[in-house]
N, C-alpha and C positions, 0 to 999 in steps of 0.2 A: 826957454826951458832946458835947452841943451846944456847951458852952463851949470845947471843944478844936477844933471844926470851923473856926471863924474864924481863930484864930491859926495852926493848922497849914496851913490853906488859904493864908493869906498868906505863910507861910514857903515853901510849895511854889511859889507863883507867883513869889516873889522869886528862888528858886533857878532856876526855869525861865527867867525873863527874863535872869538873869546868865549861865546856861549857853548860851542862844541867842546872847547878845552875844559870849561867848567863842568860839563856833563860827563865827559869821558875820563878826565884825570883831575879830580878835585884836589888831591894832595900835591900834585905837581904845580897846580895853580897857586896853592898856599905857599909853597917854597919859592915860587917866582915872586909873589908879593913880599915875602920876607927879604929877598934880595933888594927889592925896590925901597923897602923901609930903611935899610941901612945906608944906602948911597944917596946923598943929597942931590947930586946931579941927575940921577935917574928919576928921583921923585919930582924934581923940577921939570924935566922933559915930559913926564907922565901928566903932570898938572897942566902944562902948556898944551899938550895934545887934547886934553879934555876941554880946556877953554876954547880951543879952535873948533872942536867938534860941536860943542854946545852953541857957539856963536853962529856956525854955519847952519845948524838946525833952526835957530831963531830967525836968522835973516833970510834964509833961502826957502822957507816952507810956505811962502805966500800963495803959491798956485796949487798946493797939494790939498787933497780932500780933507785929510785929518790934521789940518793946520794947528788946531788947538792942542792936540796931543804932542806934536813935534815942538811947539813953542814951550809948552810946560816941561817936556822932557829936556829940551835944550837949556832952559833956565835952571833946572835941577843939576844938569851936568856942569854948567858954568859955576854954580854955587859950590859944588863938590870940588871942582878944579881950584877955585879960590881958597877953599878950606885947606886942600893939600898944599897949595902954594904958601900959605901962611903958617903952616905947622913948623914948629921947631923939631929938632931931632928926637927928643924924648917923647913929644906928643905924637910924632909920626910913628914911632915904634909902638906906642900903646894903641894907636888907631889901627895899625896893620895887625897887631896881636889879636884884636877883636875878630878879624877874619880867620886867624889860626885856630881860635877856639870854636868857631862855627863848625857844626857837623857836616859830614859829606852830603847829607840829604839837603840841607839848606843851600849848600854850594851848588848842588845839581839843580835845585829848583830855580836858583838865580840864573843858571845857564839856560834852562828851558825858557825862562822869561826873556832872556836876551836873544835867544834864537827866534822867539815869536816876534819881538820888536824888530829884529833885523828883517824878517820876512815881511812884516807889515810895511816897513819903510821901503823895501824894494818894490812891493806891489804898488804902494802909493806913488812912488817916484816914476815907475814905468807907466802907471795909469795916467799921471799928469803929463807925461811926455807924449803919449799917444793922443 
């Protein structure tokens, strides 16, 4: 179980940081996403990170209490990563433009949800470790 503590801890910290950024500064997050939509290398690295995170959740959650939640979430993250990986430049811009049109309230709610998921993953990881 020690081998899953570090990756799941890093995933949880990443989600927590992104969630706090979404809650505190939604417009900065939207400008950050716009920069990722214009650069194909950044979009490639983002999609590879999502694929790795999703596969870690799917493969490493066998001893966690909420295994079904983490497998479903990991599967959705892998599908989203594959979608971003397969987008051409025009489709990528239109996909990321959807986030630009979202209101600050929607972005903040997504941040709250991400903070909650990060907290649940941390609790489940530590509970499975003890």
